VEXDREN-2710 file (C-alpha; in Angstrom, 1 decimal):
% VEXDREN-2710
k/r/px/py/pz
1/MET/31.4/-13.5/-123.1
2/SER/31.3/-9.9/-124.2
3/LEU/34.0/-7.5/-123.0
4/GLN/31.3/-5.4/-121.4
5/LYS/30.6/-8.3/-119.1
6/ARG/34.2/-9.0/-118.4
7/PHE/35.0/-5.6/-116.9
8/SER/33.1/-3.3/-114.6
9/THR/33.3/0.5/-114.6
10/GLN/35.7/0.3/-111.7
11/ASP/37.9/-2.1/-113.6
12/LEU/38.1/0.3/-116.6
13/GLU/38.9/3.2/-114.2
14/ARG/41.8/1.2/-112.7
15/ILE/43.3/0.8/-116.2
16/LYS/42.8/4.5/-116.9
17/GLU/44.5/5.5/-113.7
18/ALA/47.4/3.2/-114.4
19/VAL/47.9/4.9/-117.8
20/ARG/47.8/8.3/-116.1
21/GLN/50.4/7.2/-113.6
22/ALA/52.7/5.7/-116.2
23/GLU/52.5/8.8/-118.4
24/SER/53.0/11.3/-115.6
25/LYS/56.8/11.4/-116.0
26/ILE/57.3/10.4/-119.7
27/SER/56.6/11.9/-123.1
28/GLY/55.2/8.6/-124.5
29/GLU/51.5/7.6/-124.9
30/ILE/50.3/4.2/-123.7
31/VAL/47.2/2.7/-125.4
32/PRO/45.6/-0.5/-124.0
33/VAL/43.2/-2.3/-126.3
34/PHE/41.1/-5.3/-125.5
35/VAL/39.1/-7.3/-128.2
36/GLU/37.0/-10.4/-127.6
37/LYS/37.9/-11.9/-131.0
38/SER/40.3/-10.9/-133.8
39/GLY/38.6/-12.9/-136.6
40/VAL/35.3/-14.4/-137.6
41/TYR/36.6/-18.0/-138.2
42/SER/33.6/-19.4/-140.0
43/VAL/36.1/-22.0/-141.4
44/GLY/36.1/-23.6/-137.9
45/ASN/32.3/-24.1/-138.0
46/TYR/32.6/-25.8/-141.4
47/ARG/35.4/-28.1/-140.3
48/ALA/33.5/-29.0/-137.1
49/ALA/30.4/-29.8/-139.3
50/LEU/32.5/-32.0/-141.6
51/VAL/34.2/-33.9/-138.7
52/ALA/30.8/-34.4/-136.9
53/GLY/29.2/-35.7/-140.1
54/ALA/32.1/-38.0/-140.9
55/LEU/32.0/-39.3/-137.3
56/ALA/28.3/-40.0/-137.6
57/TYR/28.9/-41.8/-140.9
58/TRP/31.5/-44.1/-139.4
59/LEU/29.3/-44.7/-136.3
60/ILE/26.5/-45.8/-138.6
61/ILE/28.8/-48.2/-140.4
62/LEU/30.0/-49.7/-137.1
63/PHE/26.5/-49.9/-135.9
64/ASP/25.3/-51.6/-139.0
65/ARG/28.2/-54.1/-139.0
66/TYR/28.2/-55.1/-135.3
67/LEU/24.9/-54.1/-133.8
68/HIS/22.5/-54.4/-136.8
69/GLY/20.5/-57.2/-135.3
70/ALA/20.0/-55.5/-131.9
71/SER/19.1/-52.2/-133.5
72/LYS/16.6/-53.9/-135.8
73/LEU/14.9/-55.5/-132.9
74/LEU/14.7/-52.1/-131.2
75/GLY/13.3/-50.5/-134.4
76/ILE/15.8/-47.7/-134.5
77/TYR/17.6/-48.5/-137.6
78/ASP/16.5/-50.1/-140.9
79/ARG/19.1/-49.0/-143.5
80/ASP/16.7/-46.4/-144.9
81/PRO/18.9/-44.1/-147.0
82/LEU/16.8/-41.0/-146.1
83/LEU/17.2/-41.8/-142.4
84/ILE/20.9/-42.2/-142.8
85/PHE/21.1/-38.9/-144.7
86/LEU/19.1/-37.0/-142.0
87/MET/21.3/-38.5/-139.3
88/ILE/24.4/-37.2/-140.9
89/VAL/22.9/-33.8/-141.6
90/ILE/21.8/-33.5/-138.0
91/ALA/25.3/-34.4/-136.9
92/CYS/26.8/-31.7/-139.1
93/LEU/24.4/-29.1/-137.7
94/LEU/25.3/-30.1/-134.2
95/GLY/29.0/-29.9/-134.9
96/ALA/28.7/-26.5/-136.6
97/SER/26.5/-25.2/-133.7
98/ALA/28.9/-26.4/-131.1
99/SER/31.8/-24.7/-132.9
100/HIS/29.8/-21.4/-133.2
101/TYR/28.6/-21.2/-129.6
102/ILE/31.5/-22.8/-127.7
103/PRO/34.8/-20.9/-128.2
104/GLY/36.9/-23.9/-127.0
105/VAL/35.4/-26.1/-129.6
106/GLN/35.9/-23.6/-132.4
107/ARG/39.6/-23.2/-131.5
108/LEU/40.1/-26.9/-132.0
109/PHE/39.4/-26.6/-135.7
110/ILE/41.5/-23.5/-136.4
111/SER/45.3/-23.7/-136.9
112/GLN/47.6/-21.7/-134.7
113/GLN/49.1/-20.0/-137.7
114/HIS/45.6/-18.8/-138.7
115/LEU/45.0/-17.5/-135.2
116/ASP/48.4/-15.7/-135.1
117/ARG/47.8/-14.2/-138.5
118/MET/44.3/-12.8/-137.6
119/THR/45.6/-11.5/-134.3
120/ARG/48.4/-9.7/-136.0
121/GLN/46.1/-8.2/-138.6
122/ARG/43.6/-7.1/-135.9
123/ALA/46.3/-5.5/-133.8
124/GLU/47.8/-3.6/-136.7
125/THR/44.3/-2.4/-137.6
126/ALA/43.7/-1.3/-134.0
127/PHE/47.1/0.5/-134.0
128/LEU/45.8/2.6/-137.0
129/GLN/42.3/3.0/-135.8
130/GLU/43.4/4.3/-132.4
131/GLU/46.0/6.5/-134.0
132/VAL/48.8/5.3/-131.8
133/PHE/51.1/6.6/-134.4
134/ASN/49.7/10.1/-134.1
135/THR/52.1/11.5/-131.6
136/ARG/54.6/14.3/-132.1
137/HIS/57.7/12.2/-131.6
138/ARG/56.2/8.8/-132.6
139/THR/56.3/7.6/-129.0
140/GLY/53.1/5.6/-128.8
141/ILE/52.8/2.1/-127.4
142/MET/49.8/-0.2/-127.8
143/ILE/49.2/-3.1/-125.5
144/PHE/46.8/-5.4/-127.3
145/ILE/44.9/-8.4/-125.9
146/SER/42.6/-10.7/-127.9
147/PHE/40.8/-13.1/-125.6
148/PHE/39.5/-15.7/-128.0
149/GLU/42.9/-16.3/-129.5
150/LYS/44.5/-16.0/-126.0
151/GLU/47.2/-13.8/-127.5
152/VAL/48.9/-10.6/-126.4
153/MET/50.9/-8.1/-128.4
154/VAL/52.9/-5.0/-127.6
155/ILE/53.5/-2.7/-130.5
156/ALA/55.7/0.4/-130.1
157/ASP/55.9/3.2/-132.7
158/SER/59.2/4.0/-134.5
159/GLY/60.4/6.6/-132.0
160/ILE/60.5/3.9/-129.3
161/SER/61.2/0.7/-131.2
162/LYS/64.5/2.1/-132.4
163/VAL/65.9/2.4/-128.9
164/VAL/64.1/-0.3/-127.0
165/GLU/65.0/-4.0/-127.6
166/GLN/62.3/-6.4/-128.6
167/LYS/63.1/-8.6/-125.6
168/GLU/61.6/-5.9/-123.4
169/TRP/58.3/-6.3/-125.0
170/ASP/58.6/-10.1/-125.1
171/ASN/59.1/-10.2/-121.4
172/MET/56.1/-7.9/-120.9
173/VAL/53.9/-10.2/-123.0
174/ARG/55.0/-13.2/-121.0
175/GLY/54.1/-11.4/-117.8
176/ILE/50.6/-10.4/-119.1
177/ILE/49.9/-14.0/-120.3
178/GLN/51.0/-15.4/-116.9
179/ASN/48.6/-13.1/-115.1
180/ILE/45.8/-13.9/-117.5
181/ARG/46.3/-17.7/-116.9
182/MET/46.0/-17.1/-113.2
183/GLY/42.8/-15.1/-113.7
184/HIS/44.4/-11.7/-113.0
185/VAL/43.8/-9.8/-116.3
186/LEU/43.6/-6.4/-114.7
187/ARG/46.7/-6.9/-112.5
188/GLY/48.6/-8.1/-115.6
189/MET/47.6/-5.1/-117.6
190/GLU/48.3/-2.6/-114.8
191/SER/51.8/-4.1/-114.3
192/ALA/52.5/-3.9/-118.1
193/ILE/51.3/-0.3/-118.3
194/LEU/53.5/0.8/-115.4
195/ARG/56.4/-1.1/-116.8
196/CYS/56.0/0.7/-120.1
197/GLY/56.4/4.0/-118.2
198/GLU/59.5/2.6/-116.5
199/ILE/61.1/1.6/-119.7
200/LEU/60.5/4.9/-121.4
201/LEU/61.9/6.7/-118.3
202/GLU/65.0/4.6/-118.4
203/LYS/65.5/5.4/-122.1
204/GLY/65.2/9.1/-121.6
205/PHE/61.7/9.8/-122.8
206/LEU/61.2/12.5/-120.2
207/LYS/58.1/14.7/-119.9
208/THR/58.8/18.2/-121.2
209/ALA/57.3/21.5/-120.2
210/ASP/55.3/21.7/-123.4
211/ASP/54.2/18.0/-123.3
212/VAL/50.4/17.4/-123.7
213/ASN/48.3/14.3/-123.4
214/GLU/48.0/13.4/-127.1
215/LEU/45.9/10.3/-126.8
216/LYS/43.1/9.5/-124.3
217/ASP/43.9/7.3/-121.3
218/ASP/40.9/5.0/-121.5
219/LEU/41.0/1.3/-122.2
220/ARG/39.8/0.7/-125.7
221/VAL/37.2/-2.2/-125.6
222/GLU/36.3/-3.3/-129.1
END
């Protein structure tokens, strides 16, 4: 599912309004970013193809050993090498196709370490692309959600990270994930955005007279 289909115009406006509200009393900038997928993961398709081909091969062996007589009577198997080869190729293609088009299948063939690494790389790239670092006092916060990997990250710039403990962001991530699991993505994001504002207010990042909105309030959908 594309992100454009996940969220309506009203949904995006709700996120934007939450950012405006959270930033109304603080000097920080909050940047929400959603991506459908952090990596390409072609390796998952290859692994699925190999597993499907191997499974087909073992099924052929079992069929030949235990059901050869019945299959011969039915005329569906005669130990033709070309037929065996085609059956395995078709199984590989089916496995690769299932992995490519069904996200849940592809995730089965990708290690958690690989998912974590790609999500971290994509989040760091988004942090730079969206210029979250480009604030006067380095007070940007990015809330990053990658749906395929089912991962959430909160990355704060140096002006904030040096005074806010990591456990605050960890608690926020857990809250977002809990809401996502219950099907309340927007509610989880709104709560996290408002909580960012509360944390910065508690830490003294107050809005000053010369404060300007340095980064746009919109949800970044990539």
